[in-house]
N, C-alpha and C positions, 0 to 999 in steps of 0.2 A: 504494499499500500505505499503510496507516495503522500508526503507530509504536506499539508497546505503552507503558503508562505506565511510569516508571521502577520498578526494585525498590525496596523498601522499606530503610530505612539499614543494618539489622541483616544482611539477606540480601546487600545490596550490600558490605559489609565482608567478609563470608566469602568471597565471590566475587572481590573485590580481592585478598585474601590468597592464594587458590588461583591467581588469574591472576600475581601476582608470583613466586611459586614457579614456575609454568610458564616465565615469561620466564627465570628463572634456570636452569632446565633446558635451554631452547634455546641460551642463550648460552655453555653450559660443554659443550664436545664430549665431555667425559669423564663426562657427568652419567649416572646410572642411568636406564634406560628412555628415554633421548633416541632411540635408534635406532628405537623403536616409535611416535614421534610421526607423526601424519597428519592434516594440516589438511582441513577443508572449509570453502569459501567461495564466493561467487557474487553473481549478480544477477538481477532479472527483467528481461527484454528489453521493457521498456515505452517505451524512448526512448533517446537518446544520454546517455552517460556525461558527467559535467561535472566541474569542477575540485575540487568537494567528494569526489567519488568519488577522484579522483586522490590528494588529500592525506591522506584519511582511510583507503582501502583499497588502492588499486592499489600505490603505493610500499612499503605495509606487505607485501602478498602476495609482491612481489619479494624483499623483504628476508629473508623467512622461508624463501622458495624457496632463495636464496641462501646460507642457513644451513644447508641440508641437510634441511629439513622436507619430507617428501613430501607434495604438495599435490595436491587435487582441487578445481577450479573449476567450479561447476555454472552452467550458464544456464537459469534455472527458467522454461521457457517454459509448462509446464502452469500455473504460478502466477500467469500474466498473466490468466487468466479467473477468478480467485478472486472478484474485485471488479469486474469490467467484462463488459459485454455481448459484446464482440467482440475478436478478436486484433489487429486492426490491422495495421501494417506489420511483423508480427513476423519476417519473413524478413529485412528490412533491418535491424531491431534486432539481431537474431542476429549477423548479420555485423559489425554496428558495434561489438558487444562484442568479438567475437574480434579485430577490427582494434586496439582500443584495449587489450586484454589484451596481445598480441604487441607493440604499440609501446612498451609500458609496462615490457616486460622480462620477461614470464611466458613461460618457455620451454617448448615442448610436449614436449620431450625428458625434462623434470624435473617436470612439472605436467600434470595430465589435465584437459582442457577439454572439457566435454561438455554435452548438453542432457538434459532430463527425458524428453522424448517418445521419444528413442532408446534409453532404457534401461527396459524393460517390468518386469525383475525388482525395479528400484527401487521402482516403484509399486506392485508386487504386494506388497511388504512392509507397506503400509498396512493391509491386510487383519487380520493377526495384531496388529499395534500398535493397530488401532481397538478390538480387544477389550480392551485393558488401560486405557483410559480411559472416563470417564462423559460423558453429555451435559452434566451439571452443570459438570464440570470444563472442558470445552471452551467452554462459554458464559462461563466465568469468565476465560478467557484474556484479556488486554488488547486483543489485535488483534480478537478478536470482538467483545468489548463496544464497543470505539471503532467498529468498522463498524456495529454495530446502533444505535448512537447517532446516527451520521452519516446513515444512509440513510433515517430516517424509517420509513414503513410499507412500504418495499421489503423483500420477502422474502429471508431470508437463505439463500444457496446452500449446499447441502451441501459443496461444495467448499471454501468459505470457512470453514464450520463446523469442517471437520477440516483446515484449512490447519496447525495446530500440529504435527498427526500426519505430515503430509506432510514439514514440515520435519524432524521426527525420523527419517524415512526417508531423507531426503537425507544427513544426518549419519552414520546407523547402517549404512547398506548398505557403506559402505567402512571401517567401524569407526573413523570420524574421531574424534579425541580432542582435537583443537585447533580451536577455532572463534571467529576473530577477530569480536568484537562490541562494539557501544557499550553502556552502561548499559541503555538502553531495549530491548535484546534479550535481556536476561538472563531474563525469564519463558520464552522459547521454549527456551533452554538447560536450563532447569530442567524442563521439561515432557518434554524428550529424556532427560534424566536418569532421571526418573520411568519412563518407558517402558522404558528400558534395564533398570533396577531390578526392575520388575514382571516382564518377559519371563524373566529369569534366575530369579526366584523362582518364578513360576507355571508355566513350560513347561521350564526346565532344571534344577529341582531343586536350585537355588540355585549351580549351576555358572556362570561366567562366560562367557556367549556373547558379550554386549555390555558394555563397558567404559562407564562414565559419562563423556562427553565434558567438557571444561573450557572455560569461555570465556576467551579471551585478550582482555582488556578493553583498548580504545583510549583513550589519552588526547587523540586529535585533537579539537580544539575545534570548535564549530558555525561553519559558514561561511554566512553569509546571501547570500540572492540580491540581485540589483540593486535589487529593490524592497524591502529590508529585512526581508523574511520568509525562514523557512529556505529554503535553495537545493534545488530539487526539480524532477525532469523534469516533473511533472506541471502545475507552475505556469508555465512558461515564463520562469522568472526566472533561469535558470541560464547560465553561460558553459561551454558543451560543449567537450570535448576536441578535436572536429572543427572547431571555429571557426577562422576565418582570424585572422591578427594584427590586421587592420583591424577586423574585427567585434568582436574581443576589446576594443579600444580604444574602439569606440562604445559597447559595452555598459558599460564602466566609466565612460565619460564620464557616462553616464546614470545611474549608481548613486546610490542616495538617500544623504545624508549628513545634515548639519543647518545651522543657520545661523551657528554659531561658526566665526570665522576661525582662531584658534589650534589647531592639531592636537594632541590629548592622547590617551592610550590609557586610556580609562575604561569598559570593557566593560557596566557596569550602566548608566551615565548616558548613554552615547553608543555603543551597540551597533553602528549602521551604521558608524562611523567606525572602531571598534575591530575590526570584522569585516575592513575594508579592510585594515588594518594588520596584521593577523594573516594574512591571504591573503599578503601581501607578505613577511611574515617567514618563513612556511613556505616560500614558492618561494626566498627568499634565504639561509635558515639564519640569520636575524637576530632579536634581540629586538624585538617590536612596540613596546616603551617606546622604545628607542634610535631606530627609525624615526621615531617620532611626534616626537622632539626634533629630529631631522634635518629634517623637514618644517617644524615650528614654525608661524610666521605665514604659511607659504606658502599656508595655505588648502586647500579641498577640490581644487582645480584641481592644485596641486603633488602633494597626496596620491595623486590618481588617476593623474597621470604616473608616479609612483613605482609603483604598483600594476600598471598596464598594462606598464611595462617589465619587472617581476619575472614577471609571467604570461607573456608572449611569450617572454621569454629562458628561462625555466623549461621552457615547454612546446616550444621550438623543435626539440630532438631527436626528441621523442615526434610531432610533427607532420610533420616529414621522414619519419620512419620509417613512419609511418601512411599517408602518402600513396603510399610505395613500396610497401607491402604491398597497398594497394587496387588497385594496377595488377596484380596476382597473384590473381585471384578463385580461381584453381583451387588454389593453395596454402592458401587459407583453408579451402577445402571439405576438402582432405586432413588439415589439423589437426584440423577437427572431426570427420571420419570416423574417424581414428585414435584420438581421444580418446573418442568414442563406443564404439569397439571395445573399449578398455581398460576403460572404465567397466562396459559391459555384462558382460564376463568376471568383473570384481569382484562384481557385484551377483548374477550367477548363481551364483557360489561362496558367496556368503552367504545367498541364498535356499535353497540345497541344504542348507546347515548349519541353517537355520531349520526346513525340513521334516525333516529327521533328527530334530532335538531333539523336534519335535511329534508324531513318530510318523507322518507324512505322505509318508515317502520309500518309494513303493509299487513 
């Protein structure tokens, strides 16, 4: 999946202010409207999750769940085929996501884990939502623009063109109003806000059927892959959550650094070294600058030993729990089946409401 270009500075500052207010509401048990918060988040099952996902999103999802925010976690299997010709080992990838969700601490009794393909009513919401956007608006979406630029003369699929609308359906089917994202995903949230606003105005005579969701912005820093580029499932440069301790050590030993022996934390000048220090710092709960001073003249080898120990210790319980869960595939199936059933009920209720508002409840 290509990432949309960042929002401009003015719109980002507005989103940041709203996100800060949302954080304050979440952290205050007595805040007005807190009981109505509902989070929508998820992943495409295109491969194994890696430590970047763990540090930037999985831990945050568990934190929000534990603070009492009702959570829906979507495994976006239909969106696998927005930009590729085959589904690949999608069944294995779906099971891998469920494993990592549960191992990280997502509780299926408090969070609804489900797949696109099991919730027809969610996908049916795309039809009225598509009537609320223009072809030009879709083609201006950064994700669509990037894909057009990257694929040369390859025809743009209808599913990719309407990808932003599908994401809006993901969020609005459960009346999600908290969506954890990074800055580069803000255009998708804004598209969803526009669709909600237009639906209320055009079809509901101004009544609020869909609330406009808010982005809960993440401050998680970018984690580079072992080759110095952004860590990504598609690039084969990641340390997956299912990797063994030995495999993790091997990957980190081969991670790209630079020729300077003295270790310093300088993200602009030494991005690869800074990324390793940041990774260790996030697992250890330590300042990467202090870790750089600790390594000092130990050079890249000492830095990599530090990172290896931090990652392996930090993921030890996750890996144990993951291995335990993997031995019980029936339980994984039950979690997904029950989550799909719950999401189906919610989506059917929302679709019935939409039909009623649009005068289509025959």
